[in-house]
N, C-alpha and C positions, 0 to 999 in steps of 0.2 A: 504494499500500499504506500503510495506516495504522500509525501507531506503537502498537505493543502494549505494554501495561504489563508483561506477563510477560517480554519480551525486552528490557527496558531494561538498559542496560550497568551502571548503578550497582547494580541489584538482583542481577544475575548475578556482578559483582565482590563483593559483600557475602557472597553464599552460598559463593562459592569461598574467600574469607577465613575464614568460619565453618568451613567443612569443614576447611581447613588447620589451623586452630587447635585443633579438636576431635581430628584425628588426632595432632597434635604433643603435647597433653595426655595422650591415651590411651596413645600410644607410648611417652612417658616413664614412665608408670606400669607398662606391661607390661614394660619393659626392667628396671626394679628387681624386679618379681615373678619375672622369669627369673634374675635374679642371685641372689634368695633360694633359687630351686629348685636353682641350682648349688651354693650353700653347703650346702643341705640334702642334695643327693646326695652330694658329695664330702667334706664335713666331718662328716656324720652329725648334723647339728643340727636338731632338730625343736622350734621353739619358736614359739608363736603370737605371742608379744610381739615377737619378730625380725621376723616376718612384717609385723605392723602397723607397725614401724618403717620396714622398706623401702618399704611403701606410703605412708607419710606422706612419706618422702624423695622417692619417685617424684611425688607431688602437688606438693610444693613446687618439685622441679626443673621439672615440667611447667608450673606457673604463672609460674616465673621465665622459661622459654622463651616463653610466651604473651606475657607482659608485655614482652620485649625485641621481639618481632615487631610487636605493636601500636604501641609507642612509635617503632619504626623506619618504619612506614608512614605516608604523608602522606595 
């Protein structure tokens, strides 16, 4: 059996890491959007600026988590 480039371990490992990082980033953003929705529901606050702040905090949190994962991997 020949070595197939599509089943190379390093390529599969890279795609696995890419998928993990994307879920990590999007997950953090969605958590902060959910927190905004909770604040909106329970505190009756409807403010677009607050939504944008929560999304930006989610992005920063996600990028921080991604950076920690990337720097810890060898």
